[in-house]
N, CA, C and O of each residue as an XYZ file, in Angstrom:
260
protein
N       2.573      5.371    -16.450
C       1.598      5.264    -15.442
C       2.322      5.281    -14.007
O       1.912      5.997    -13.094
N       3.309      4.523    -13.902
C       4.068      4.545    -12.573
C       4.683      5.861    -12.175
O       4.817      6.205    -11.001
N       5.046      6.570    -13.206
C       5.688      7.917    -12.903
C       4.544      8.809    -12.252
O       4.793      9.478    -11.249
N       3.319      8.806    -12.824
C       2.251      9.570    -12.293
C       1.864      9.172    -10.777
O       1.531     10.029     -9.959
N       1.933      7.875    -10.492
C       1.605      7.435     -9.182
C       2.617      7.889     -8.242
O       2.253      8.351     -7.161
N       3.894      7.803     -8.549
C       5.035      8.262     -7.736
C       4.958      9.764     -7.496
O       5.131     10.244     -6.376
N       4.687     10.510     -8.603
C       4.585     11.919     -8.571
C       3.506     12.426     -7.598
O       3.723     13.310     -6.768
N       2.249     11.758     -7.776
C       1.044     12.080     -6.877
C       1.508     11.728     -5.481
O       1.301     12.558     -4.595
N       2.112     10.588     -5.188
C       2.389     10.283     -3.861
C       3.360     11.244     -3.281
O       3.241     11.612     -2.112
N       4.364     11.686     -4.090
C       5.287     12.656     -3.470
C       4.543     13.898     -3.174
O       4.780     14.499     -2.126
N       3.625     14.348     -4.049
C       2.875     15.580     -3.802
C       2.063     15.457     -2.518
O       2.006     16.417     -1.751
N       1.461     14.363     -2.265
C       0.680     14.128     -1.120
C       1.503     14.239      0.161
O       1.112     14.916      1.112
N       2.617     13.579      0.165
C       3.563     13.582      1.385
C       4.130     14.998      1.608
O       4.237     15.422      2.759
N       4.486     15.722      0.579
C       4.997     17.075      0.769
C       3.879     17.911      1.213
O       4.102     18.757      2.079
N       2.638     17.772      0.697
C       1.581     18.662      1.144
C       1.193     18.384      2.672
O       0.776     19.279      3.407
N       1.367     17.074      3.074
C       1.082     16.727      4.469
C       2.272     17.411      5.321
O       2.005     17.933      6.403
N       3.410     17.401      4.886
C       4.496     17.970      5.653
C       4.332     19.580      5.700
O       4.540     20.212      6.736
N       3.967     20.143      4.570
C       3.746     21.517      4.525
C       2.617     22.049      5.478
O       2.707     23.129      6.062
N       1.546     21.196      5.585
C       0.445     21.501      6.473
C       0.853     21.476      7.872
O       0.202     22.149      8.671
N       1.816     20.807      8.258
C       2.267     20.609      9.688
C       3.351     21.656      9.997
O       3.661     21.849     11.173
N       3.882     22.270      9.106
C       5.066     23.185      9.162
C       4.524     24.499      9.693
O       3.358     24.840      9.494
N       5.399     25.230     10.375
C       5.037     26.595     10.882
C       5.012     27.528      9.615
O       5.917     27.483      8.782
N       4.043     28.292      9.518
C       3.963     29.118      8.298
C       5.017     30.189      8.075
O       5.307     30.590      6.948
N       5.611     30.662      9.253
C       6.603     31.695      9.273
C       8.045     31.264      9.088
O       8.969     32.077      9.066
N       8.210     29.903      8.952
C       9.533     29.425      8.858
C      10.230     29.725      7.473
O       9.738     29.364      6.404
N      11.358     30.383      7.579
C      12.123     30.754      6.329
C      12.539     29.486      5.547
O      12.457     29.481      4.319
N      12.948     28.499      6.179
C      13.389     27.222      5.673
C      12.246     26.609      4.853
O      12.482     26.133      3.743
N      10.973     26.611      5.395
C       9.842     25.973      4.712
C       9.547     26.893      3.485
O       9.327     26.388      2.384
N       9.542     28.147      3.662
C       9.215     28.983      2.485
C      10.118     28.832      1.358
O       9.680     28.855      0.208
N      11.492     28.661      1.642
C      12.418     28.464      0.563
C      12.083     27.140     -0.064
O      12.029     27.065     -1.292
N      11.850     26.071      0.705
C      11.492     24.685      0.340
C      10.278     24.839     -0.628
O      10.282     24.348     -1.757
N       9.302     25.513     -0.142
C       8.036     25.569     -0.868
C       8.224     26.249     -2.215
O       7.637     25.836     -3.215
N       9.045     27.294     -2.239
C       9.256     28.111     -3.480
C      10.042     27.188     -4.536
O       9.746     27.193     -5.730
N      11.048     26.412     -4.007
C      11.750     25.536     -4.926
C      10.828     24.344     -5.445
O      10.877     23.903     -6.593
N      10.042     23.918     -4.515
C       9.159     22.783     -4.978
C       8.143     23.235     -5.930
O       7.749     22.477     -6.817
N       7.686     24.454     -5.796
C       6.575     24.935     -6.721
C       7.299     25.135     -8.163
O       6.717     24.873     -9.215
N       8.531     25.591     -8.104
C       9.290     25.797     -9.300
C       9.529     24.509    -10.063
O       9.347     24.443    -11.279
N       9.941     23.480     -9.323
C      10.115     22.064     -9.780
C       8.825     21.510    -10.435
O       8.784     21.003    -11.556
N       7.762     21.675     -9.578
C       6.428     21.176    -10.002
C       6.019     21.737    -11.373
O       5.578     21.041    -12.288
N       6.217     23.124    -11.425
C       5.805     23.836    -12.661
C       6.663     23.277    -13.845
O       6.149     23.001    -14.929
N       7.868     23.140    -13.607
C       8.777     22.588    -14.799
C       8.230     21.137    -15.195
O       8.192     20.777    -16.372
N       7.833     20.377    -14.201
C       7.353     19.000    -14.556
C       6.039     19.068    -15.273
O       5.770     18.228    -16.132
N       5.187     20.055    -14.953
C       3.922     20.155    -15.644
C       4.199     20.594    -17.073
O       3.508     20.163    -17.997
N       5.131     21.386    -17.253
C       5.557     21.831    -18.651
C       6.094     20.668    -19.429
O       5.739     20.546    -20.601
N       6.896     19.822    -18.901
C       7.565     18.815    -19.639
C       6.825     17.540    -19.749
O       7.185     16.718    -20.592
N       5.804     17.301    -18.958
C       5.040     16.041    -18.945
C       4.462     15.810    -20.361
O       4.694     14.721    -20.888
N       3.696     16.773    -21.057
C       3.087     16.484    -22.253
C       4.081     16.178    -23.341
O       3.746     15.467    -24.289
N       5.345     16.710    -23.237
C       6.330     16.511    -24.220
C       6.817     15.026    -24.000
O       7.040     14.309    -24.976
N       6.979     14.575    -22.711
C       7.427     13.195    -22.432
C       6.431     12.224    -22.897
O       6.780     11.186    -23.459
N       5.088     12.551    -22.665
C       4.082     11.707    -23.132
C       3.982     11.549    -24.589
O       3.626     10.474    -25.072
N       4.300     12.646    -25.369
C       4.244     12.689    -26.771
C       5.492     11.825    -27.260
O       5.343     11.106    -28.248
N       6.600     11.870    -26.663
C       7.677     11.086    -27.125
C       7.366      9.618    -26.898
O       7.702      8.783    -27.737
N       6.696      9.268    -25.719
C       6.318      7.917    -25.461
C       5.350      7.343    -26.497
O       5.481      6.208    -26.954
N       4.322      8.229    -26.862
C       3.436      7.811    -27.919
C       4.015      7.551    -29.266
O       3.695      6.568    -29.934
N       4.885      8.462    -29.657
C       5.646      8.268    -30.852
C       6.512      7.027    -30.878
O       6.537      6.332    -31.893
N       7.259      6.703    -29.752
C       8.123      5.504    -29.649
C       7.192      4.341    -29.686
O       7.555      3.368    -30.347
N       6.008      4.299    -29.052
C       5.079      3.150    -29.051
C       4.522      2.939    -30.462
O       4.361      1.792    -30.879
N       4.242      3.937    -31.160
C       3.779      3.791    -32.642
C       4.830      3.271    -33.540
O       4.557      2.425    -34.392
N       6.099      3.774    -33.373
C       7.203      3.197    -34.112
C       7.402      1.770    -33.777
O       7.609      0.966    -34.685
N       7.355      1.399    -32.552
C       7.559      0.026    -32.142
C       6.463     -0.883    -32.687
O       6.737     -1.991    -33.149
N       5.200     -0.401    -32.628
C       4.149     -1.220    -33.199
C       4.305     -1.343    -34.728
O       4.114     -2.427    -35.280
N       4.651     -0.239    -35.412
C       4.847     -0.426    -36.855
C       5.995     -1.368    -37.195
O       5.939     -2.076    -38.201
N       7.070     -1.382    -36.339
C       8.177     -2.289    -36.618
C       7.853     -3.690    -36.426
O       8.542     -4.548    -36.978
N       6.823     -4.012    -35.662
C       6.492     -5.463    -35.456
C       5.791     -6.081    -36.660
O       5.847     -7.296    -36.853
N       5.158     -5.291    -37.437
C       4.313     -5.702    -38.591
C       5.236     -6.299    -39.779
O       4.719     -6.695    -40.823
């Protein structure tokens, strides 16, 4: 849950910075391209991470009985 909050907060901050940046700036275009790549990789990995967390929680719950 905390990871989602941090990720959403980071997206909002970066979106605010991008909105204020000049559209023609090469530096901002490079940054935006790298950020989109990183965000895409996080979206791909998030279901896998959540799956591992669910399995770990199930194993922990079974171990307590």
